[in-house]
C-alpha positions, 0 to 999 in steps of 0.5 A: 392736175397738180401744179407745184410751186417753185418754192415747194419743189425747192424745199422738197429737193433740198430736204430729200437730195441735200447734195444736189447742186444749186444749178441743178435744183434750179434746172429741176424747178424750171422743168417741174413747174412747166408741167401739170402732173396728173395724179403725181406727188411731188416726190414722183414729179421730182424723181421722174424729172431727175431720172429723165434729165440725167438719162438724157444729158449725163449718159450715152442713152441717146447715142445707144438709141441712135445706133439702133439699141433697144430702148429697154436695153439702153435704159438698163445699161445707163440706170446704174449711173443714174442711180449712183448720181442720184444717191450721191445728192442724197448726201449733204456735201461738206 
């Protein structure tokens, strides 16, 4: 099982996602350090955490599920928004 240190996680996020807001970096660090990541690289742990957090907090995904939409269809519909948010974080802010 892999457990990543807050410093290692922050270094990875700042290098790969320099436009990620400080509050989001802090949130992701807290979420990632809560878990043991079996057979996962730090990149995979960060990616899964970003995807999950954005899906549930920044899209209508949960509302879609509540009205009976299929999970795969709901994910398909919100994925472009998630991809756009993560892509924007890959660019350094000025």
